[in-house]
N, C-alpha and C positions, 0 to 999 in steps of 0.2 A: 262143525267148525273147520275152516280151512287150515291145513297144516302149514306152519311157518317154514319157509325155506331157509337155508343157510345164506345169510345176506352178506355180500362182499361189496365194499365201496372203494372205488379208486378215485381219490379226490384231488389229483394233481401232483405236485403244483405245476404252474406254467413252466414251459421250456425245459421239461425233464422227459422228453420223448412221449408225452401223453398222446399226441396225435398218432404216433406209430402204434402204441399199445391199443388205442381205440380202433385203429384200422385193422389190426390183427384180429381183435375180437369180433369185429363186424364181418370181416372176410370169412371167418370160420364159424359164424353163428349157427349154421345148420348142423355142423359137426358137433358143436357144443350141445345143441338141442337134443340130439340123439342120445346124449349121455345124461340128460336131465338138467343141463346147465343153461340158463337163459340169460343172454346178454341184452341189456336194454341199450339201444343206440344212444350215444351221448347227446344227440340233438333232441331226442325225446325226453331224456332226463333233464336237460337244460330248460326246455320249453315248459314242461309240466311240473317241475319241482324247483330247480335252481332259480329261475327267473321270478316265479311267484314269491319265493323266499326273499330274494333281493328287493323286490318292490315293497314287501312288508317291512323289511328292516330299514330301508332308506327313509321311509316316512317316520319310522319309530325313532330314528336318530336325528330328526329335524329337517330332513330334505323335503322339498315340495316335489314329490316324484309321482309320475303317472305311469301306469294305473295305480291307484291306491288300493291295497289289498289288506283288509283287516285280519286280525288273528283268526277269527271264526271262518272267514272266507278262505284263508290259507289252509286251515285244517281240513275244510271240505275238499279243496282242490287236491291236496296231497293224499287224503284218504281215498279219493276216487282213483287217482293215479296208481297208488300202491295196491288197492283192492283188486284192480283189473289185472295187475301182475300176479297177485297171489292166486287168483282164480285159475291161472294157467298151471298151478301146482308144480312148479319146478323144484328140483331138489336143491339147486343152488341158483342164486340170483345175483348177477353182477351189474352194478350201476357205476357209471364213470362220468365225471365232469370236473375239469380242472378249475372251473369258476366257483367251486364250493366256498372258498375263502374270500373271493372277490376277483377283481380284474387287474390287468397289468397297470391300468391307469391309477388304481388305488396305491400302487407301489411307487411309481415314478413321481407322482405329484407331490408326495410328502417324503419320499426317500425311506419308506418303511415297507415291511413285508405285509401288505394287505391291511390298509388302514382300519377297515371295519371287521377284521377277521373274527374277533371273539363273538360278536353278535351274530354275524352270518353263520359261523360254524354252529353256534348254540341253537339258532332257530332251525337250521338245516337238520341238525340231529333230532330236534323235537318232533320232526315229521315222521320219525320211526318210533312209535310208542313202545314197541317191544325191543327197540335197539337194533344194532347191526352186530354181526359177528366179527368182521374184520374191516380195518381201514388201511389202505395201501397208498403210500405217498412217495414222491421223489423229491430230492433237494439238489441244489446246484451251487457251485462257487458264486459268491455274491457279485463279483466283478462281472462274470458272464451273465448271470441271471438279470441284473439290473440293466446291462447293455441291451440284451435281447428284449426285455420287457419294455424298454424305451422305444425300440424299433417297432414292436407290436403296438404300442401306444400311438406312435406316429401314423400308423395305418388308418386310424379312425378318428383321431382328435380333430376338433373344430377350433377355429381361431380363438374363440372365447376362452377355451380351457388349455391353451398351449403352455407348456412348461419348457423353458430353455434347457439345453444340455448342461450348462454350467450350474443352473439351479438344482437340477436333478443330482448332479455329482456332489455338490456341496451338502445337500440334505442327506444323501446316503452316508457320507462320511461323518456327518454330525449325529445321525440317529442310531448308529450301531445296530444293524439288523440282526435278528437271531432266529434261525430255524428252530432251535430248541424250544424257544418260547411258544411259537405257534404250534409245535407238536404237543407241548404240554396242554394247550387249549383243546386239541383234538382228544387227548386222553381224558381230560375233564368232562367234555360234553358227549363223549361216546363211552360211558362207563361200561366196563366189562368186555369191550371190543379189543381184539388183538391188533395192535398198531404196528405195521410193518413199513420200514423206510429203506430206501436205497439212494445211493449217490448217483447222480446222472453220469459222473465221470467213469463209473463202473458199468454203465448200462450195456455196452457192447459185449462185455465179458459175461454178464449174468442175465441177459434179456430172457433167455429160456426159463431160468429160475423164477424171474418176476412173473412171467406168464403162467408158469405152473402154479405159483402161489395164488394167483387170481382165479385160475380155472379149477383148481382142486385136483384130487388124486384120480378122478375118473377120466381125465383128459391126458393123452400123450401129446405134449406140445411139439414134439419132433415131427408129428404128422400135420401140424398146422401149416396152411399155405400163406405165403407172403401176400400183402395187399397188391392189387392190380395197379392202382393209380397212386404211385408213391410221390411224395413231395409236391402235392397239388398246390400248396400255398407257400412257395419258397420265401424265406425272409429276404429283406432288402440287403444289398451289398453295402459294405462300408463306404464306398465311393458315393453310392446313391444317397445315403443318409447325410454324408458330408455336403454334397451339392444341395440337398434340400435345406439344410440348416443355413448354408451360405445364402441361398435364395431368400429365406425368411428374413435374414438381416438386411438384405439389399432391397427387397420388394415388398416386404410385409408378410404377415402370417397367412392371411386369407388367400392371396394370390399364389404363394408358394405351395400351400397345401393342395391347391388344384392341380399342381404339376407332379404329384406323387407317383402316379402310374407311369407317366412318361419318363420320369427319372429312373424308375426301376427297370423299365424296358431298355433305356439307353445304357444303364450300368447294371447289368444283371449279376446275380450272385455267382461267384466263381473265383478261381485263382487270380484272374486279372484285376478284379476290383476289390478283393479282400472282404473281410468281415468287419463289422462295426465294433470298435473298441475305444471308448471315450476316456479311458483311465491313463494317468501317468504311470510310469513303472513303479513309483513309490506307492501310489494309491492302490494299484493292483496287488502289490506285495502285501500291503496292510489288510486289504479285504480277504486275500487268500489266507493269511494268518488267522483272521477272525473266523473264517469258515472252518479251518482245520481245528481250531479250539472248540468250536460249536459241535463239530462231528464227534470229538472225543467225549463231550458232555452227553451227547445223544447215545453214544456207544455204551456208556455206563449206567444209563437210565433203565431201571428194571421194567418200566412200563412200556418201553419201546424196543422193538426188534430191528436192529440195523443189520441189513444183509452185508456180510463180509465177503467181498469179492475174492480176496486171497484164499480164504477158507473154502469157499464154494468151488473155485477152480481147482483147488487141490483135491477136493472130494471127487469132482467130476473127472 
């Protein structure tokens, strides 16, 4: 019987430096392998595990989604994927995909944190019949998270599914998002796993600790090399988003969306064109207070380990 490795899952969330973490792991994958740590590239995890889970769940909640993947087909696909990884006999297996709980569009269309999160997380977790050992997640201030999720949504949305900025803002303010609630779902569906959480706002101070937690004690993260190709997909500037939304109101959704790339090239991200911030000062203050209250609830939850930047930097 194949020995089960120590399984570590990095499940996002979006806009919490997931791309940087994934790039670091991929860049140093050979170094990790030499110590018995196997990192599964996030594109492989997405293609062979996350997307099949999503196709299965979307149809189960009533969407007419293609391809249609039954429970039995999903089980076969995930078993084949994981069995191949187990045959490599790593001591530690790291999988990463920020889409585990859903997409940015699921957030901005309804103003919630991942509309289908419970079902997606549940079915994703079911693909690991022996469970996982650790789940690592980052969270972010709601004002910044939803602003950046909206920009990400605008990258790929089609005219049929376009949600206006005002609608997004109104729904977020009405729905009262809660990271703590989504983390409680993670605890529920990954029983026995150690759930580790960090605040994106602390990432620069504790990025090495985050990597060390993912890679385990066999890896000296100070020896890890930085990614060669940094910021390959820069987010749109605030001016580019503003111009796109103005164009939508003047010329219509379909025409405006065809100009996305041109607008981003005309108004590139940088100090001159700023970052996208749709919130009034009062809205931002309200969302920040909600986030801070949520963080305190997470901090005192015994089922969740919140990395404390102040404590970690003091120790370091």
